[in-house]
N, C-alpha and C positions, 0 to 999 in steps of 0.2 A: 296560757300554756304552762304546764309545770316544767320543772328543771329537767326531768328525764326526757320529756318530749323535745325540749329544746336541744338537749344533747344529741338525741337520735337524728333530729332534723339537721343539726350542724354537721354531724358525721356524714350523713348522706350527701349534703351539699358539698362538703370538702372532697369526698370521694369522687363525686361526679365531676367536679372541677379538675381534680388531679388526672382522671382518666381522659377528660377532654384535652388537657394540656399535653399529656403523654402521647395521645393518638393524633392530635391535630397540629401540634406545634413542635415538640421536641424531636419527633422522628424525622422532621425535615430541617432541623437546625444543623446543617452541614458544617463540620468543624475540621480544621487542620490541627493535628497534634504533632508537636515537634519535640525531638530529643537528640541529644549528642551522646554518642557511645564510643568509648575508647577501645576499638577492636582491631584496628589496622596494624600491619607490620610497622615497626619504627621507621621513620623517614618517609612514609607515604603521605602524599597530599590528601586532604579531606575528600571524602566521597559521599555524595548525597543520594540516598535511596528513597523513593516514594513507595510506601507500602500500602497497597489497596487490597481490601478483602471484603467478603460477605456482601456483595452488591444486592443479592436476592432480587434481581431485576424482574419487573413486570412490564408488559407493553404499556406505553403511555406515561411512564414516570419521567416526564420531561425535565422537571426540576433537578432530579438526581442526575440525569444524563448531562445536563448543562454544567452542573457543578463539577462532576468528574472530568469532563472534557476540559474545563478551565484550569485544571491542575497542571496541564501541560505548560502553562505560563511559568511554573516554578523551575522549569528546565532541569529536572533531576538527571543525574548521571545514569541511573538505573531504575527501572520500575519492576516491582515484584508484586504479583497477584497470588494470594494464598487461598483462592477458591470460594465456592458457594456463590457463583455469579448469577445463577438462574433461579427463578421461582415460577416459570411458566414455559410451556413448550414453544411458544412463539416469541420468546424474549431474546434470542440470539442476536437479531439485528439491533435491538436496543442496547445490548451490552457492547457490541462492536462500535456503535455510534458513540457511546459514552467514552470508551477507551480510545476512540479513533486517533486523536492527536497524540496520545501517549504511546501509541503503537509505532510512532516515528522514533521513539527512544529505545535503547537496548532494554529488553525485558525478559522476565522469567515467570513461570507459573507452575502451580500444582492445582489439582481440583479437590473439591469437597463433596459431601453427600448431596448437597442441593445443586450440583452440576449433573449428577447422575439420576437423581429421583426428585420429583416434585414434592412440595410440602404437603402435609396432611393436618387436619385438625387434631389437636392434642389437648388433653386436660393439663392445665398449667401445673397442677400438683405433681405431675410426673417428674418434673425437673427437681422437685424436693425429695423425691424417692427414686434415686437412680436405678436403672434396670438395664440389663443387656438386651432386652427385647427391642427390636427396631421395627418401626412401621414405615414402609416405603410407599410413596405416592407413585404417580405415573412416571415412566421412564422419560428422561429429558434428552434433548439432542446435543449431548456433550461433545460428540465427535465433530459435529458441525462447528461448534465453538472452538474446539481444539484446532481444527483445520484453518479457521479464520485467523486465529492468533499466530499460528506457525507461518501462514502465508505472508503475514505482515512483518515477520522477523523475530517474534518472541520464541523462546526455547522452552519446551516442556521438560521440566526437571524431574518428572515422576520416575523413580527407581532408575535414575541414570545420573551420570556425572557430566556436568557442563562446565567447560572452561571458557571464560570470557576475558577479553582485554577491553577494559572500559577506560578509554583515554589514557592508556599507559598503566592502569592499575590492573593487576592480574587477580581475577576472581574465580575461585574454584567452588562450584556449587553442586549440591546433590539434594534430592528430595524424595519423599515417600508419598504413596497414595494414601487416601484418607484413613487415619487410624480410627475415626469414629465408626466407620463401617467395618473395621477389622481388615482393611485392604493393605495395610502397611507391610512391606517385606524388606525390612532394613538390611537383611543379609545380602541383598542384591547390590548394595552400595557400601557395605561395611569395609572397614580398614582405613578410613580417613582419606582425605583428598590428595595427600602426597604433594610432591612438587614444591615449588618455591612461591606459592601464591601469597599475595598481599592481604587477601581476605578469603577465609574459608566459611562459606555460607550454607546453612542448612534450611530446607523448606518443608513445612508440613501444614496441613489444614488444621487439624485438631492437635493442640499441644499436650498430647498424652505423655506423662512422665517417662514411660518406657522408651519412647522415641527420643525425648530430650536427653535422657541418660545416655542413649547410644550415640547421639551426635556429640555430646560432651566427652564421652570416653574416646572418641575418634579425633578429638582436638579441634572441633569446629569453633570458630570465633563468635559466630552469631547465628541464631536460629529465629526465623520469622514464622508466625502462625496467626490464625484467625479463630473462627468458630465460636468463641465464647460470647460474642456481642458485648463484651465488657460486663456481662451479667444482664444487660438490657434494661433491667429495673434495679437501680441501686438505691440504697438507703444512705442519705447523707450522714457522714460520721461512722458508718458501718462498712459501706462498700457493696460489692456484689453479693447477692444471696446464693447464687449458683454459678457454675461455669459450664455445665452440661458435658463435663469430661472429668478426668482424674486430676486435673490441675487444681491447686488450692486457690481459694477465693481471692487472696491478696494479689494474685497475679492475673486477674481476669482481664486486665488491659494494661498497656504500657510496658516499660522496660524493667527487667530485673536480672540479677545474676543467677546462673544455674551452675553451681559448683565454683571451682577456683578460677576457671578460664573463660567459660562460655557465657555469653549474654543471650537473653531471650527477649524478643519483642512480640507482644500479642496485640493485634489490632482489634478494637471494638467493632469494626466493620461499619458498613454504610447502609444496611438494610435490615429488614425484619421479615419474618414469615407473614404472608398475607392473612393468616389466621390469628396472628398476635401482633397487630400493627401498633405497638406502643413502645416508647422508650421514656425512662424517667431517670434524671440525674446521670444520663449516659448518652449524650448526643451521638448521632452517626458521625464517623470520622474516617479520615485517611491519615497516614503517618508520614511525616517527612523526617527522615533520620540522617543526621550528619555524622558520618563515621570519621573518627580521627585516630591517630596512632596511639597504641597502648603506651603507658608509662614505661620508661626504660628500666626503672627499678621499682616494680610494683610492691606494695606492702604485702606482707604475709597474710594469707586469708585461710580460713578453714574451708576444706573442700565440701563438707556437709554439716548441717543442712545449708542449701543455698539461701542467700539472703533475699527477702521478698522486696517487691517494689514499694516505694514510699507512697505511691498513689493508691490509697485504699478508701478514699472518700467518694 
């Protein structure tokens, strides 16, 4: 066998092994990502938020359901779900089963595109050539999921302001509908949360810069988002190749500053489209965020551009 043939055979073998790992191992390597963020009012005790996003649940995904349900053992003070729970019209019972123990905790949610519409096959190269054209799958029973979450005590923050008292910590929250579908109407919640909240929390499924800028301008302390899947396929040392939105690649997952005051946390999520069931260097994750008080004398920072997350690998 000549050297060229050996190279081709090696490349094919390596590629096949990578795909097998990405599809068969890593997409089920459930991971808890932890971060500490200085966003609370001075003098406030720490608050722990469990950030869950992008379940993309299919019936029968027992391993995912068990792992998510076991997160309740962390005893978070607050659970936030930033959407894309569904990938199948019959997946609502599976989502409710996965979230079941967490529904006993205080919770908030907004929905994403894959709560409203099912996934469809797409050419992966579409993600390298962004377009405004959207291809929708079958309508999904998001109303049934919403009713189940509300019945168990979680609050829908979509285009509304929600005030919570979490064990003595005052949390002022507002969210928008999915910007990826152009459903966001920030003007409905514009003007800032007001009051004397210890935490001002913004929610969005897709972290579009126009929405993040609006939350930052209104003085929100922290914005939680999902949608990006952390890039889903990451190149070690390079990071995410795409975000599937207007957010820069350095922020595809994890925490970063957005301007002088606001923090952003993007979850890489727990699922994938059934038509692209792979993850590489980007395991499925939930986030446990420990929020602590802001420094009383913060160092001067530039307001723009916002500093990116250190996690780019």
